[in-house]
N, C-alpha and C positions, 0 to 999 in steps of 0.2 A: 365429729366427722364432718357435719354440715359446715361448721365454721372453717375448717381446713380446706374444704372444697371451694367455698366462697372466696377465700384468700387466693387459692391457686387460680381460680377463674379470673379474678381481678388482675393478678400478675400477668396472666396470659394475654388479656386484652390490653394491658398497659405496655407490653413488650414492644410493639411496633413504634410507639411514640418515642421510646428510648432509642430504638434503632435508627430513627430518622432525624436525629439531631444534626445541625450543621457541623461540618468537619473543619478542623484547623488544617493549615497547610502542612503536608508531609515533607520529607526530605527533598525530593526532586522538585516539587512545586515551590518550596521555599527557596531553593537554589536558583531556580529560573527567575523568580520574582526579585531576589536579592541582586542578581546581576542585570536584571531587566532585559534579558536576552534568552531566547530558546536556542540551544545548540543542537542542530539537526544534522545527522550523518546522511550523506547523499552519495550518489554514484559519481564516477569520473566521467560519465556521459552515457545516457541511455535515452534515445529519442522517445518522446511521449511520456516518459516517467520522470527523469531529472536530467536536464541538459541545459547548460547556460546559453542564453541568447547572445546577440551581438553586443548587448550592453552588460553582459555578465550576470544577468538575472536568471536564476534557475526556473525552468518551465517543465511541467509534466504533472502527472497524477500524484506521484510521491511528493513532489515539491509543494503541490497544493494541499496535501494532507498536513505537511509541516506548517503551512500558512494558516490553515484552519485551527491547529492547536495553538499557534501564537495568538490568533484572534480570541480564542476561548480563554486563554490564560492571561494574556497581557493586553488584549484588545488592540493589537497593533501587528499587522502582518509584516512590517518592516523590521521588527525586533527579532531577527533570526540571524544566527551565525552559521553559515553553511560549511560543513567539513566534508570535502570529497574523499571517498574511501574506495580502495580496490576491494574485490571480492574477498581476498585473503585478510585484509586489515579491518573489515567492517565490524565483525563480531568482537574481536579483542578491543576495539575502540569503545564499544558500548560497555563491555564488561569492566573496563578500567575506569569508566566515568568520564572519558574524554568527550562524550556526547550525551545529550539527554534522551534522545530517541533516534532510532534508525528507520529511515524510510527510503529503501534502496532495493527495489525488486528482490526482496529477501523471501525465499521459498520456505514455507512452514513445514518442517519435518519433525519426526518424533525425536531423533537424536539431538537436533538443535534445541528443541523445546525442553528437553529433560536433562541433558548432560552439560550444557554450556552456561547455566545460570541466566537463561533468557526467557522472556514471555512474549509470545506472538499475540497481538491484541485482537485483530479482526481482519478477515480476508478482504483486501481492497481491490484485488484483481485475480481472476481465475485464468491461468495460462497453461501452456504445455510446450515441451521442447520439440523443435522441428529442424529442418535442413534447408539451406539455401545454396544454390549453385548456378553456374552459367547455363543458359538454355542450350548453348552450342555443344554441351556435353551429351545432350540427348537422353539424359537420365529422367525417368518418369516415376520411379518409386525408390524408396530408401534402400531396399535390399540390393539394388543395382550398384550401390556404392562400394562393392567389394574391391579391396585394394586401393581405395581412394585415400588421399590425405585430407584430414578434416580439422579445421581451425576450431579451437575451443578455449574457454577462459579457465584458468586454474582457480582452485578454491571455491568453485561453484558446484551446484547440483548437476549442472550440464555435463561436467567432466565425468562424473560418476554414472549418470544416466546413459551417456553415450557408450561407456565401457560395458555396462550391464546389457543394454540393447544389442550391441554387437555380439556379445557372447551368446545370448539367447538365440539370436537369429543367424549365427554362424557367418558374420560379416567381418572378415579381417580388414583393418584399416590402419592408417598411420596418423596418430594424433599429433597436431601441431599446437602446442600449448603456450598461452600468453597470460601475462599478469592482468592486463586491462583490455576492456572491450575495444578501445580505439586501436590498440596494437593489432588485435585480431582482425578488425575491419580493414586496416591498411594492408595487412599481409594477404588477406583474401583478395582484395582488389589488385594487388601486385602479382597475384597468381602463385603465391607460395603454397596454397592449399586448393584442393578441388572443390571443397564444400565448407560451409560455415554452419555450426550447430549451436543454437542457443534458443531461448524462449521465442515462440513464433511471433509474438507481438513485437519483440525487439528486432527480429529479422525483417518484419514489415517496415519498421522505422528506419532500419539501416538501408534497405532497398530504396525507400523513398528519397534518401539523401544521396544516392549514387548519381554520377553524371548521366548514366544511361540505364535507368531502372528496368526498362523493358528487356534488357539483355540477361536479367537474372530471374530465376524462378524459385518459389518456395514450395517444396513438395507437400502433398496433402497429409502425409503421415504425422501424427503426434505421438511421441514415444514416452511421454511422462505426464504426471500431474504436477503443476507448478502453482500452488496457491500462494500468492504474495501477500505479505502482511507487514505493517509497521511493527517494530520490535522495541521492547524495553527490558530493563534488568529485572531479575527476581528481587523481591524484598520490599517493593513499594507499591502496594495494592492500589493506593489512591491514584498514583500516576498512571498505572495500568488502566484503571477505570476511565481516567480523563481521555487518554488516547483512544480507547475502544469506543466510548460513548460519543466522542466528537465525530468519529467516522459514522457511527449509527445515526447521529443527528442529520448528517448530510444525506444519508439514504432516506430517512424519514421525510425530510423536506421534499425530496423528489416525489415520493409517494403522494404527498399532498399538493404538488404543483407549486411549492414555495421556491422562489428563485432569489438570486441576489437583487434583482430589479424590483421584485414585488413583495419582499419580506416585510417591509414597513406596513404595507396595507393589511397584512395578516395579524398585526398586533391587535389585541382585544377581540380576537375572533370568538365566535360563539361555539366553535368546535373544541371540546375539552382536550382532545389530543394535541391540537395545535397550540392551545393555551399552555399546556405543560411543556411542549417543545420550546416555545419562545419565551417562557418565563413569566407568563401572565398569571399562572397559578402553580402551586407546588413549590417545593424547595429542592428541585432536582440539581440545580447548579451548586447551591450550598452543601448538598450531600457529598459533593466531591471537592469542597473547598473553593468553589468558583462562584462568580456572580450569577444571579438569576438569568441574565441575558447571555450566558456563555454560548448557547447554540445559535441564538439570533446573531451574535457577533461573528461566529464562524460562517454562517450561511451568507450574511451580508458581505463578508470579505471574499469568499471564493465561489459562492453559489452552491447548488445542490450537487449530488454525485453525478447526475446526468449531465449537468453543465460542465463539470470537470472533465468527464470522459469525452464529451463532444469536442471541446476545444483542444484537447491534448492528443486524443487517439481516434476520434470519430470522424464524421464527414466534414466537420469544420476544420480538420487538421490535414497536413500532407499525408498522414499515414492511412486515414480513411478505413479504420477497422469497424466491422459491425459489432454491435453490443454483444450478441451471442450469450454466453453464460453470464456475462457481466450486466445483463439487463435485470430489471426488477423482477421479483417472483411473480408479480401480477401479469407479466408479459412473457413468461416462459423462461426467465433467467434464474440465477441462483442468488441474487442479491436480496437479502431479507434482514430487516432490522428488528430486534426485540422491541417491545413497546416501552415508551418512556412514561412510567406511571408509578 
C-alpha cells in the first residue's frame, strides 16, 4: 500500500512537467507559417475598428489585433492578407477556412458560440447598440422614434436587437436594411431613414466622419450588450490559445506600463511577471508553439491595449471615446487579463 501511494505521489508531482512540454505547430499555425502570411477577416469599413486609410492600410482596434497576432506568429506585421467581409459573409468565410481569424466587431453570443462551429477568444471591446439621428428632429429619447424609419445592417446582432427592443417597448418602426455599413451610412446621410442604429462606438466614428457632425446626435440609451471578440474555428485549441493570449499580453503590458517605445528597457526586468511576459523566463511561448519572445514581438509592433485604444478610438483619434468599460480593472473598467505563469 505504501509503495502504491509513493508511486501515485511521484506521478502526481511529475504531471505538470509533462503538461508543460513545448508544443509543435497545429494545423492553423502550420498553415500560416507555410504560406508566411496571416489571413485576417476584416470589415468593409468601421471607423476605429477596421477601416483602410488613404494608402489602403487598415487602421483600427481589430486591425491592430491582427497585426499583434502576425507579430507573435511570424514576427512581421506586414505579413497579413486582409479579407474585407460583410456581416452576412464573415462567419461562413471563417467556417470554410477562407480566413485564419476574424477580427471584425463580432459580437459574442451564445448561438454563435455553440451552433456555428466558432470560438470567441477574448473580449477586446465592450459595446452596446444605440441610435443616431439629426438634431433637427427634436428627438431626445429612443422611445420617441415611434413610426420612424431606421437604417440597420442585415446579418448583424443590431437588426435582431432593434426588433426585440421595439417589440418590448411598443415602438413601431420601419426598418431600412442594408448589406454593408457604408450603404447604411450613405442612405442615412441622404435622408432615406430618420435614424441609424448600430453599436454606439461605430455611431461615434460615423458622426466624426460626417461633413457637419454637430448636426447629428447620438441618443443616451443603450439597448443591448455587444461584447466584441476575435473569432476562430472550433477544432484547433492551439490557435485559439494564440489569439486569446496575444490579446491578454497586450492588456498585461498596459498594467505594467510597458509600451511599444519602452518594451526593450523591460527586458531582463527583476519583476517575475514581466520576465514571463517578455520571455526572459518560462516557456510560455513554446507552450503554444511560438517563440519565447512572442509577446515582446506583439507589444513592440502595436503597443499595449491602452495605446491601441488611444490612437484608434480615444482622445488621440477623431472619435474621442472615453475608455469607460474598456479601461483596466484597476481603473474601474472591465479589462482584466489572467496571469501569465
